[in-house]
C-alpha beads as a LAMMPS data file, in Angstrom:
LAMMPS data file: protein, C-alpha beads

151 atoms
150 bonds

1 atom types
1 bond types

-500.0 500.0 xlo xhi
-500.0 500.0 ylo yhi
-500.0 500.0 zlo zhi

Masses

1 110.0

Atoms # bond

1 1 1 0.000 0.000 0.000
2 1 1 1.317 3.406 -0.912
3 1 1 1.761 6.112 1.713
4 1 1 -0.807 8.283 -0.067
5 1 1 -3.467 5.566 0.220
6 1 1 -2.604 4.972 3.870
7 1 1 -3.509 8.576 4.722
8 1 1 -7.065 8.026 3.503
9 1 1 -7.442 4.856 5.550
10 1 1 -6.203 6.884 8.527
11 1 1 -8.965 9.447 7.838
12 1 1 -11.508 6.609 7.870
13 1 1 -10.077 5.311 11.141
14 1 1 -10.261 8.772 12.747
15 1 1 -13.905 9.144 11.718
16 1 1 -14.637 5.684 13.106
17 1 1 -12.902 6.535 16.411
18 1 1 -14.672 9.889 16.784
19 1 1 -18.003 8.252 16.010
20 1 1 -17.488 5.471 18.560
21 1 1 -16.235 7.886 21.252
22 1 1 -19.223 10.183 20.864
23 1 1 -21.649 7.257 20.904
24 1 1 -19.984 5.840 24.024
25 1 1 -20.347 9.230 25.722
26 1 1 -24.035 9.368 24.793
27 1 1 -24.654 5.771 25.982
28 1 1 -23.075 6.530 29.352
29 1 1 -24.469 10.029 29.932
30 1 1 -27.852 10.328 28.178
31 1 1 -30.818 8.075 28.852
32 1 1 -33.119 6.796 26.091
33 1 1 -35.824 9.351 26.895
34 1 1 -33.571 12.241 27.976
35 1 1 -33.388 15.465 25.997
36 1 1 -30.434 17.759 26.626
37 1 1 -31.232 21.162 25.154
38 1 1 -28.067 22.775 23.777
39 1 1 -29.533 25.680 21.789
40 1 1 -32.954 26.818 20.599
41 1 1 -32.542 24.567 17.542
42 1 1 -30.337 21.681 18.736
43 1 1 -30.711 18.911 21.330
44 1 1 -28.668 15.903 22.371
45 1 1 -30.828 12.779 22.571
46 1 1 -30.293 9.017 22.554
47 1 1 -32.174 7.205 19.791
48 1 1 -31.646 3.495 19.177
49 1 1 -32.115 3.142 15.413
50 1 1 -32.681 -0.384 14.082
51 1 1 -33.363 0.788 10.514
52 1 1 -31.348 2.628 7.914
53 1 1 -31.238 6.391 7.379
54 1 1 -34.001 8.089 9.346
55 1 1 -35.076 4.724 10.759
56 1 1 -36.441 3.496 7.418
57 1 1 -36.578 -0.177 6.427
58 1 1 -36.526 -1.564 9.982
59 1 1 -38.372 -4.642 8.772
60 1 1 -35.364 -5.780 6.696
61 1 1 -33.529 -6.724 9.879
62 1 1 -30.096 -6.099 11.293
63 1 1 -28.375 -8.915 9.375
64 1 1 -29.422 -7.358 6.063
65 1 1 -27.785 -4.041 7.000
66 1 1 -24.630 -5.792 8.220
67 1 1 -24.231 -7.700 4.936
68 1 1 -24.901 -4.628 2.788
69 1 1 -22.476 -2.520 4.829
70 1 1 -19.711 -5.128 4.714
71 1 1 -20.127 -5.423 0.939
72 1 1 -20.008 -1.646 0.529
73 1 1 -16.917 -1.418 2.725
74 1 1 -15.039 -3.956 0.584
75 1 1 -15.914 -1.917 -2.507
76 1 1 -14.846 1.329 -0.792
77 1 1 -11.482 -0.147 0.192
78 1 1 -10.884 -1.174 -3.423
79 1 1 -11.946 2.271 -4.644
80 1 1 -9.595 4.040 -2.225
81 1 1 -6.750 1.895 -3.548
82 1 1 -7.629 2.227 -7.260
83 1 1 -9.339 5.646 -7.663
84 1 1 -6.926 8.459 -6.861
85 1 1 -9.473 11.174 -7.714
86 1 1 -12.169 10.362 -5.149
87 1 1 -10.272 9.136 -2.116
88 1 1 -11.550 11.851 0.232
89 1 1 -15.250 11.068 -0.253
90 1 1 -14.571 7.320 -0.231
91 1 1 -12.604 7.655 3.032
92 1 1 -15.455 9.622 4.640
93 1 1 -18.015 7.048 3.532
94 1 1 -15.825 4.143 4.696
95 1 1 -15.313 5.679 8.145
96 1 1 -19.025 6.386 8.546
97 1 1 -20.017 2.925 7.370
98 1 1 -17.557 1.316 9.792
99 1 1 -18.918 3.352 12.705
100 1 1 -22.513 2.334 12.124
101 1 1 -21.513 -1.258 11.340
102 1 1 -19.768 -1.572 14.707
103 1 1 -22.968 -0.476 16.450
104 1 1 -25.071 -2.990 14.535
105 1 1 -22.702 -5.865 15.303
106 1 1 -22.202 -4.971 18.984
107 1 1 -25.652 -3.679 19.941
108 1 1 -28.062 -4.592 17.162
109 1 1 -28.848 -0.928 16.528
110 1 1 -27.204 2.389 15.692
111 1 1 -27.074 5.177 18.252
112 1 1 -28.257 8.536 16.900
113 1 1 -27.983 11.605 19.101
114 1 1 -27.776 14.863 17.146
115 1 1 -31.266 16.393 17.048
116 1 1 -31.726 19.587 15.018
117 1 1 -35.136 21.224 14.812
118 1 1 -37.136 24.342 13.953
119 1 1 -40.138 24.876 16.187
120 1 1 -41.826 21.501 16.516
121 1 1 -40.294 20.138 13.291
122 1 1 -37.352 17.839 14.041
123 1 1 -34.874 16.483 11.509
124 1 1 -34.381 12.778 12.282
125 1 1 -31.589 12.312 14.815
126 1 1 -28.208 11.318 13.396
127 1 1 -24.594 10.763 14.481
128 1 1 -20.976 11.427 13.459
129 1 1 -20.921 8.394 11.125
130 1 1 -24.073 9.619 9.369
131 1 1 -22.479 13.056 8.966
132 1 1 -19.356 11.569 7.350
133 1 1 -21.496 9.406 5.060
134 1 1 -23.595 12.402 4.009
135 1 1 -20.582 14.624 3.361
136 1 1 -18.806 11.889 1.383
137 1 1 -21.847 11.109 -0.770
138 1 1 -22.494 14.834 -1.296
139 1 1 -18.903 15.372 -2.457
140 1 1 -19.274 12.539 -4.984
141 1 1 -22.572 13.956 -6.262
142 1 1 -21.161 17.488 -6.551
143 1 1 -18.146 16.203 -8.425
144 1 1 -20.371 14.186 -10.757
145 1 1 -22.627 17.149 -11.508
146 1 1 -19.887 19.741 -12.012
147 1 1 -17.144 17.648 -13.571
148 1 1 -16.740 18.307 -17.270
149 1 1 -16.674 15.195 -19.403
150 1 1 -15.216 15.286 -22.878
151 1 1 -15.943 12.519 -25.332

Bonds

1 1 1 2
2 1 2 3
3 1 3 4
4 1 4 5
5 1 5 6
6 1 6 7
7 1 7 8
8 1 8 9
9 1 9 10
10 1 10 11
11 1 11 12
12 1 12 13
13 1 13 14
14 1 14 15
15 1 15 16
16 1 16 17
17 1 17 18
18 1 18 19
19 1 19 20
20 1 20 21
21 1 21 22
22 1 22 23
23 1 23 24
24 1 24 25
25 1 25 26
26 1 26 27
27 1 27 28
28 1 28 29
29 1 29 30
30 1 30 31
31 1 31 32
32 1 32 33
33 1 33 34
34 1 34 35
35 1 35 36
36 1 36 37
37 1 37 38
38 1 38 39
39 1 39 40
40 1 40 41
41 1 41 42
42 1 42 43
43 1 43 44
44 1 44 45
45 1 45 46
46 1 46 47
47 1 47 48
48 1 48 49
49 1 49 50
50 1 50 51
51 1 51 52
52 1 52 53
53 1 53 54
54 1 54 55
55 1 55 56
56 1 56 57
57 1 57 58
58 1 58 59
59 1 59 60
60 1 60 61
61 1 61 62
62 1 62 63
63 1 63 64
64 1 64 65
65 1 65 66
66 1 66 67
67 1 67 68
68 1 68 69
69 1 69 70
70 1 70 71
71 1 71 72
72 1 72 73
73 1 73 74
74 1 74 75
75 1 75 76
76 1 76 77
77 1 77 78
78 1 78 79
79 1 79 80
80 1 80 81
81 1 81 82
82 1 82 83
83 1 83 84
84 1 84 85
85 1 85 86
86 1 86 87
87 1 87 88
88 1 88 89
89 1 89 90
90 1 90 91
91 1 91 92
92 1 92 93
93 1 93 94
94 1 94 95
95 1 95 96
96 1 96 97
97 1 97 98
98 1 98 99
99 1 99 100
100 1 100 101
101 1 101 102
102 1 102 103
103 1 103 104
104 1 104 105
105 1 105 106
106 1 106 107
107 1 107 108
108 1 108 109
109 1 109 110
110 1 110 111
111 1 111 112
112 1 112 113
113 1 113 114
114 1 114 115
115 1 115 116
116 1 116 117
117 1 117 118
118 1 118 119
119 1 119 120
120 1 120 121
121 1 121 122
122 1 122 123
123 1 123 124
124 1 124 125
125 1 125 126
126 1 126 127
127 1 127 128
128 1 128 129
129 1 129 130
130 1 130 131
131 1 131 132
132 1 132 133
133 1 133 134
134 1 134 135
135 1 135 136
136 1 136 137
137 1 137 138
138 1 138 139
139 1 139 140
140 1 140 141
141 1 141 142
142 1 142 143
143 1 143 144
144 1 144 145
145 1 145 146
146 1 146 147
147 1 147 148
148 1 148 149
149 1 149 150
150 1 150 151
């Protein structure tokens, strides 16, 4: 493995570590029904999510999400090694996927705790791993939309 590729795996590892540390803090300091108001638009909560993004597809079961995530992680590792142009987004996605996968394997659910809202309208709670996944996917989409292709 080249030194340049190693840096991106280190980024993934740092995201994974930050995700797991924040989730551990939430598990040990915030109860399942506690709401810690931080600002007028942001709370810390503890949501045990057994589905995918926003709690969707719960009926598919934990094993389904574990298999899909493991498959995606293998692909991401190969992409980080082979695709020198998109390593940052792939590293973010890999780190986020690993963070949520660890939760699913260890606890059977993902811990979400960041709760943003406006009035009584709450965005579904999310975590550090979800943030990294979203940023990585967004970077890939932006690059796809704005990258000039010549044929």
